[in-house]
C-alpha positions as CSV (number, residue, x, y, z in Angstrom):
1,R,5.0,5.4,-1.1
2,A,5.9,9.1,-1.2
3,A,2.3,10.1,-1.1
4,D,1.7,8.0,2.0
5,A,4.7,9.4,3.7
6,L,3.8,13.0,2.9
7,A,0.2,12.4,4.0
8,A,1.3,10.9,7.3
9,L,3.5,14.0,8.0
10,G,0.6,16.3,7.2
11,N,-0.8,15.8,10.7
12,R,0.7,18.1,13.3
13,T,1.0,15.5,16.0
14,R,2.7,13.0,13.7
15,L,5.1,15.7,12.4
16,R,6.0,16.6,16.0
17,L,6.5,12.9,16.8
18,F,8.6,12.4,13.7
19,K,10.8,15.4,14.6
20,V,11.5,13.8,18.0
21,L,12.6,10.6,16.3
22,V,14.8,12.3,13.7
23,R,16.5,14.3,16.4
24,A,17.1,11.1,18.4
25,G,19.1,9.7,15.5
26,H,19.7,6.1,14.9
27,D,19.5,5.2,18.6
28,G,15.8,6.1,18.6
29,V,13.6,6.7,21.7
30,N,11.4,4.3,23.7
31,V,7.6,4.8,23.6
32,G,7.6,6.1,27.2
33,G,10.2,8.7,26.4
34,I,8.2,9.9,23.4
35,Q,5.1,10.1,25.5
36,R,7.0,12.2,28.1
37,I,8.5,14.5,25.5
38,L,5.2,15.1,23.7
39,G,2.8,14.8,26.6
40,T,0.5,12.7,24.3
41,P,-1.8,10.0,25.8
42,A,-0.7,6.5,25.1
43,T,-3.6,5.5,22.9
44,T,-3.1,8.7,20.8
45,L,0.6,8.1,20.5
46,S,0.0,4.5,19.5
47,H,-2.3,5.6,16.7
48,H,0.2,8.1,15.3
49,L,3.1,5.7,15.6
50,G,1.1,3.2,13.7
51,A,0.4,5.7,10.9
52,L,4.0,6.7,10.6
53,T,5.1,3.0,10.7
54,Q,2.5,2.1,8.0
55,A,3.9,4.9,5.8
56,G,7.4,3.5,6.2
57,L,8.8,6.5,8.1
58,V,9.2,4.8,11.5
59,E,10.7,1.5,12.5
60,Q,9.9,-0.2,15.8
61,E,12.0,-2.7,17.7
62,R,11.0,-4.6,20.7
63,R,13.7,-5.0,23.4
64,G,12.2,-7.0,26.2
65,R,9.4,-4.9,27.6
66,E,10.4,-1.8,25.7
67,V,9.6,-0.7,22.2
68,I,12.3,1.5,20.6
69,C,11.1,3.7,17.8
70,R,13.4,5.3,15.3
71,A,13.1,7.3,12.1
72,N,13.6,5.3,8.9
73,F,16.3,7.6,7.4
74,K,16.5,5.6,4.1
75,A,12.8,6.1,3.6
76,V,13.1,9.8,4.4
77,D,15.9,10.1,1.9
78,A,13.9,8.3,-0.8
79,V,10.9,10.6,-0.3
80,L,13.1,13.7,-0.4
81,Q,14.8,12.4,-3.6
82,Y,11.4,11.8,-5.1
83,V,10.2,15.2,-4.3
84,K,13.3,16.8,-5.7
85,A,13.3,14.8,-8.9
86,E,9.5,15.0,-9.5
87,C,8.6,18.5,-8.2
88,C,11.7,20.7,-8.4
89,T,13.1,20.1,-11.8
90,G,13.1,23.1,-14.1
91,A,10.5,25.8,-14.5
92,G,8.1,23.7,-16.6
93,L,6.7,20.2,-16.0
94,P,8.9,18.1,-13.9
95,A,11.1,15.6,-15.7
96,R,10.7,11.9,-14.8
97,R,14.0,10.5,-13.6
98,G,14.8,7.1,-12.2
99,R,12.3,4.9,-10.4
100,A,9.3,6.7,-8.8
101,V,8.9,6.2,-5.0
102,G,5.2,6.9,-4.9
């Protein structure tokens, strides 16, 4: 899962989109608001939201005619913990601790 999340964030548009959602906090932003902030065409935005949702980084909630998007902070924390545990341990090979996310 960590590899999917990091790969999804490797795209500039998706990274910009994700930053908007992180800054919005737990309230999230509706799709129209994201589109206005980023100036991204609806079809392009839909594609990138789909990739971030598939990677587990974004959650979407339908409220009537609106779709609210928010960052999945639990997933973000899990990815960061995985990177820290697997990639940043000591000077040699990383030690394996706990359950791997990826």
